[in-house]
FIBA-164050 format. One record per residue (C-alpha): residue in three letters; z, x, y. Coordinates in steps of 0.02 Angstrom, whole numbers, plus 50000, padded with zeros to 5 digits. Layout:
% FIBA-164050
ALAZXY
...
END
This chain:
% FIBA-164050
UNK497025047352379
UNK498435040152486
UNK499255044052652
UNK501095049052662
UNK501605030652662
UNK500725027552496
UNK499255017752567
UNK497605020752478
UNK496315030252582
UNK495005033952447
UNK494585028452271
UNK493115035152169
UNK491955026052049
UNK492905030551889
UNK494545024651964
UNK493685008452014
UNK493155005551834
UNK494855009851763
UNK495904999351883
UNK494664985151906
UNK494794986452096
UNK493274990752204
UNK493425003152348
UNK493224988952473
UNK494684979752394
UNK495804994752365
UNK495695005152525
UNK497085000452643
UNK498184992652508
UNK499835000152445
UNK499585011352293
UNK500855001352192
UNK499774985752209
UNK498184993852141
UNK498955007152028
UNK500184995751933
UNK501025006651802
UNK502405002451677
UNK503315011051534
UNK502465006251369
UNK504105004451276
UNK505304996851404
UNK503954987251501
UNK504864992051661
UNK503894997751815
UNK503725016651831
UNK504275026351984
UNK502945027552121
UNK502055044552097
UNK501825046652286
UNK503715045452310
UNK503965059252182
UNK502775070752274
UNK503515066852444
UNK505275070252379
UNK504895086952297
UNK503345093052388
UNK502695098152218
UNK501355092052097
UNK502045081051959
UNK501445071751805
UNK501905054651740
UNK503055052851592
UNK502355049251419
UNK502015031151368
UNK501355026051539
UNK500275010451542
UNK499105005251683
UNK498924986451705
UNK497184982951770
UNK496744969751897
UNK496214957651758
UNK497874960051664
UNK497214971251524
UNK498134987451487
UNK497645005551452
UNK498715020651410
UNK498495034551538
UNK498975052351578
UNK498995057751759
UNK499595070051889
UNK499935068652075
UNK499865082952201
UNK500185084652388
UNK498765086552515
UNK499255098552654
UNK498545102652824
UNK498295120152895
UNK500145120752940
UNK500625116352759
UNK501275099352810
UNK501005085552681
UNK499745073052749
UNK499385063452589
UNK499365063352400
UNK497945064852276
UNK498165055852109
UNK497105060151956
UNK497225050251794
UNK496255047351633
UNK496195034051497
UNK496995040851337
UNK497055024651237
UNK495825030651103
UNK496705047451092
UNK498375038651064
UNK497655027650927
UNK496965042750837
UNK498635051650850
UNK499525036250781
UNK498345035450632
UNK498655053850594
UNK500535051450610
UNK500445036350495
UNK499515046750366
UNK500825060550377
UNK502225047950352
UNK501365040650200
UNK501155058150127
UNK503005062250152
UNK503515046450060
UNK502305051149921
UNK503195067649893
UNK504825058249869
UNK504015045149757
UNK503225057249634
UNK504885064949585
UNK505815048449575
UNK504595037649478
UNK504405048049320
UNK506245046949271
UNK506495029049331
UNK505015022149235
UNK505555031049076
UNK507215021849089
UNK506335005349122
UNK505215008348971
UNK506765008548860
UNK507484992948945
UNK505884982648942
UNK505424988448768
UNK507084983548694
UNK507054966548779
UNK505294962748718
UNK505784967848542
UNK507364957348546
UNK506324942048589
UNK505384944248425
UNK506974940748326
UNK507574925648427
UNK507014907548416
UNK505954904048568
UNK506864887548594
UNK508574895548605
UNK509594899448761
UNK509594917848711
UNK507684918148717
UNK507704910548891
UNK508974923448951
UNK507944937648876
UNK506394930948961
UNK507324931049128
UNK507914948849096
UNK506134953849052
UNK505484946449215
UNK506854955449312
UNK506394971949229
UNK504584969549278
UNK505134966049456
UNK506174981949453
UNK504574991549420
UNK503924985149588
UNK505214996149674
UNK504425011449596
UNK502665005249625
UNK503035002649809
UNK503495020949825
UNK502105027149712
UNK500835017949817
UNK501055031549947
UNK500855046049826
UNK499435058049855
UNK498035052849739
UNK498615038149634
UNK496995028549625
UNK497225010649564
UNK496895007049380
UNK495594993549411
UNK494964979149306
UNK493794965049353
UNK495004951049395
UNK495134933949475
UNK496134937049633
UNK496634918649645
UNK497554920149478
UNK498574934649545
UNK498974925149706
UNK499544909449615
UNK500644919349494
UNK501434929349636
UNK501734913949743
UNK502484903449603
UNK503644917649551
UNK504204923349723
UNK504414906049799
UNK505394899349651
UNK507064892749711
UNK506614893349897
UNK506314879150021
UNK504544885350054
UNK503024876949979
UNK501384885849939
UNK499704877949983
UNK498134884349897
UNK496354882649958
UNK495184891949841
UNK493304890249864
UNK492234886249714
UNK491444901049626
UNK492504914249713
UNK491824931249665
UNK492904942149551
UNK493594958549619
UNK493954975549542
UNK495814978049570
UNK497394984949495
UNK498274968549454
UNK500014976449468
UNK499664983649640
UNK498864967749705
UNK500354957549642
UNK501424969149745
UNK500344965749898
UNK500584946949888
UNK502424948149837
UNK502764958349994
UNK501774946650107
UNK502674931650035
UNK504394939850054
UNK503944944050233
UNK503494925750263
UNK505094919550180
UNK506134930250298
UNK505174922850447
UNK505564905050389
UNK507454904150356
UNK507414885150369
UNK505924882650255
UNK504094879250286
UNK502404882150206
UNK501314896950161
UNK499454893250154
UNK498374904150040
UNK496494903250071
UNK495254912449960
UNK493404912550001
UNK491814922849988
UNK491114931250142
UNK489694943150182
UNK490074956350314
UNK488744963250429
UNK488544981150490
UNK489714978750638
UNK491034967150564
UNK492334980950540
UNK492184999250580
UNK493105003750419
UNK492074992850300
UNK490254994650248
UNK489194978850252
UNK489134968550093
UNK489974954949991
UNK491854952950004
UNK493234940949953
UNK494304936050102
UNK496104930950070
UNK497134923050210
UNK499034921650197
UNK499694910550338
UNK501504906050366
UNK502314893650485
UNK503714905350536
UNK504354913150695
UNK502864924750722
UNK502824943050769
UNK503144949450947
UNK501634957451028
UNK502494974351045
UNK502774974950855
UNK501004970450799
UNK500364988450804
UNK501894994950710
UNK502144982950566
UNK501154993450441
UNK502105009550484
UNK503265016450348
UNK505105013450388
UNK504735001550533
UNK505754985750511
UNK506584972450619
UNK507614966050471
UNK509454970650462
UNK509304975950280
UNK507454979850274
UNK506754996150205
UNK505184996350310
UNK504124999850155
UNK503484982450112
UNK502044980350235
UNK501704999050234
UNK501384997950047
UNK500264982750075
UNK499214992650198
UNK499095007650082
UNK498624997349928
UNK497254987750019
UNK496525004050086
UNK496505011449910
UNK495514996449851
UNK494215000149986
UNK494774984750079
UNK495414980150251
UNK496904970250316
UNK497154961950486
UNK498594952650567
UNK498584938650694
UNK500204931750763
UNK501014924050915
UNK502894921450936
UNK503364904150874
UNK501654900850797
UNK501794909950630
UNK500754924550567
UNK499124925950472
UNK498684941050365
UNK496854942550312
UNK496344954150171
UNK494544958850133
UNK494174965649959
UNK492454971149896
UNK491714958649774
UNK491484965449597
UNK489764968449524
UNK489364961349354
UNK490784957449237
UNK491914943149191
UNK493624941749270
UNK495144944249160
UNK496634932749173
UNK498044940349275
UNK499364932849161
UNK498644940649003
UNK499044936048824
UNK500824937948759
UNK500324938448575
UNK500984953148472
UNK499644961148362
UNK500244969448201
UNK499404985148132
UNK499414998447998
UNK499205017247995
UNK500075032648063
UNK500345035248251
UNK500875051148340
UNK501965048848496
UNK502105063548617
UNK503425061948753
UNK504745073648821
UNK506035059648843
UNK507075055048690
UNK507355037148750
UNK505475034348764
UNK505135041748591
UNK506515030848518
UNK505925014248591
UNK504085018248561
UNK504475022348380
UNK505505006548357
UNK504094995748428
UNK502775004348321
UNK503795002348163
UNK504104984048205
UNK502214981948220
UNK501934989648049
UNK501455007548094
UNK502165023948030
UNK502705035748169
UNK502865054448200
UNK503495062448360
UNK503095077448469
UNK503985083048627
UNK502505092048708
UNK500645095348691
UNK500795110948586
UNK501825101848453
UNK500615087148456
UNK499105098348427
UNK499935107448283
UNK500475090948202
UNK498755083148225
UNK497905098348146
UNK499115098347998
UNK498855079747969
UNK496955082047961
UNK497085096947845
UNK498205087347724
UNK497095071847727
UNK498455061447810
UNK497655059147982
UNK498395049748128
UNK497575033248176
UNK497985036448359
UNK498955047948475
UNK499985041848623
UNK500275055848749
UNK501335056748904
UNK500305063549047
UNK501675073949126
UNK502835085549029
UNK503965095849145
UNK503915114049089
UNK502715110448945
UNK500945105448900
UNK500565087648954
UNK499215075448903
UNK497855082449016
UNK497825099548933
UNK498225093048760
UNK496745081148754
UNK495515095348781
UNK496155104548627
UNK496265088648523
UNK494445084648565
UNK493935102048504
UNK494865098448340
UNK494195080648324
UNK492875073848444
UNK493315056248384
UNK495175057548418
UNK495885040848474
UNK497065046148612
UNK498005034848733
UNK498695042148894
UNK500375035248953
UNK501295037849115
UNK502505029849236
UNK501115026249359
UNK500755044449390
UNK499885049849549
UNK498625059149441
UNK496865051749450
UNK496735053049260
UNK497615036249247
UNK496205027749342
UNK494785037249258
UNK495485040949085
UNK493835039448990
UNK493075053949087
UNK494445065149018
UNK494185059748837
UNK495545046548818
UNK495135030048733
UNK496485019948819
UNK497855019948952
UNK499565011648956
UNK500735011849105
UNK502615013549088
UNK503615002849071
UNK502704992548939
UNK503164978048826
UNK502824976848640
UNK501384964448661
UNK500464975748785
UNK500824990648672
UNK500154981848518
UNK498544975848599
UNK498154992948670
UNK498335000848498
UNK497284987248418
UNK495894989548546
UNK495875008448531
UNK495985009248341
UNK494664995848310
UNK493575000948457
END
């Protein structure tokens, strides 16, 4: 409570705790000295609430985004109201001010808003990705086939390899959007995370004035990750660092094992984790931006999309991990990622093997897009297979049944998961399994948001291949499925 001049006459125990001032210290001081409030966004001092009441004679509330700066300099977000105190003659003799700490409430609202933003981007992504990845399948497939007919020492081979790399990078645009899609669990394999980091750093930093530094502990545990999604994480972090260091610098990558206790992070259970630190020597991030950098569409870059770090956040969360950021202006930024360590299992190389594996037999390709059927057929024929085509699940089932009845069975079936207006792979596999419990079916999709892609075996598929794919990946998947 204050008098009409704004001098404090009473302060209760809760207000003492919230402001950091005791009653002995506060009583007799001007309200503005003890109740120091600023606008959260502009950082400018807010109008004195006692003055508002004295001007209008009415109760009033503070505007949104009001921050109280405590005696020790820490800040809390508050909501409050001020009302006049009147005597028997209705004259104003003072003002009573009531306020409460809403910091936790604000954080919860921000998390909900962030989730809603991610969901809205996911709706956009689902419709875009299917068509775009079908086009990229034709581009990447033709390039990988062309490389088979060119001497690997020629300039043409080098140009095709560059085009192939660019096509793979183009898929990252789709993956960034699809990261936000509802569902869309990662297609995980036990992998060495350090391999992914080195490959991403060497590729993204090529041609820049920035040098990578690697510090990888011995015997780093493998992790269960989607290699494509995790590459996207590090590509985005590296690009972010490059933009913060226009005159060059270094990015330090540190990979180490760590064991988290019960209270390490509220969002992570205790256990074994791999901790990855990505530290740049750039300009740093202003304090007012730290809490916003993972929001979709938030960007301080003139030509930024605001999706890079938002996709990083979403991918790490989908891998049951956690990401933190530490930064001070002029002192660079450090991102730390915690990923659960894998159980038993050997790590696969992130780079993979580029060998093309030939085969024999008859393959059925089901896809609604002509360009995908064409390039898939060309690749299969180049590998030595015979090919038949179906545009939807119903056609595929009928053709598979006829082939069995005429003793000319298919060695494998490749089925698109999503067929607009027709039967897709999910429904078709159920009927194929009733025809042939041993059917060797491969599900294919442009990184669909359907969880079937991450858990394909549960639905009866023997393999999964993500569009766009190259001929070497295509050939190895067929070899593995056909031979078991």
